[in-house]
C-alpha angles and dihedrals in degrees: 000000000000095000093045087055091053091047096065090073092048093256123152112224113241110168138020129192127187138202121201124183124182142170093237127007112246106186095201094051091044090054090052092050094048092046088056091051090049091051090052091049091052091051092056099033095243124141118235096226101172149328148183131243117195128186116209110183112182092021098060130031115255093254096040122111136184119194129190135163144167137206135212121209139170138220131167109257091233090056099047116127109222107151096251092129096049114123139175111284095037114134124243114218121194122205117208120256125219092232136296090337104199099324138097095020095134087062094040091052090050091050101043107024107063109204087353093294128125114253119258098219114090096222095059092041090052091050090053096047099037100037116012091045097043110133119263113265112245111216099184103105098046096042095048089051091048091052090060090063109026140047111246115186099189142357133202130195107209104223134141109347093039120217098336097058103032107045096055090060091077098041131090119238091257094056137076132188116237109202120193105215096200089058095058117108113270108259121198091188099056095037088056094046090051093045095046095051107021092234122186111261095229090050089053093052089045094053110030137042089239092217097314114099100169134026132202126196112206141164111280094237092058097050097101092046093050092049091050092048093049090050090052088051091055099257126130106224139164138182102254104173148319143256112260137182107272117257100148135351125012089243122032116196107198 
């Protein structure tokens, strides 16, 4: 999540540091956690330059863990992507997510872990392990390659707050984002969450990425080229809307 956040400005991740606290140190589990962090660093090209592991008996339960981390990246000031050139008519491209990524888990825990316990039925347990817990997709490699070939006016990492809180960060006051819901990538995960619990649609789009983990804003005439390039880079992407002159809300879901 940290390196995807850096990426929206056009920055290349350089370093990552982690902090892991636990109630009781379990070497096997700690090795699994660190190996996952290493795998993520390899995917984005960042060096794992350090970290901290802290044991807190009495404060945390023996099987309780708290993980945090931060990344440092770099981009030339003249090459930073900040949305200043975005204008009405630009196309919004959504790149598919791998699942919830690291967002909305307070709600997901409430929905799927009754009293904080894992469900007994195999179908729900399989949905949690195979879909809700699927690792966050890291977009760094494909987006940095795309930036070498195409003009990208703005980028958005869809994190906590979903569409309604994240997209406006890149827009000027005179612009809105019109998102066409039927054009979003089909998402088994979020369709099932909505069906299982009859959640309000606006709450869903305000909490989850709804199948779109990363957004690009590009000139209309380059849309087809960018989509072809993203496909060649292994990403699943679609045009999901456009930038319009603001008449109402910052984000219009139509």
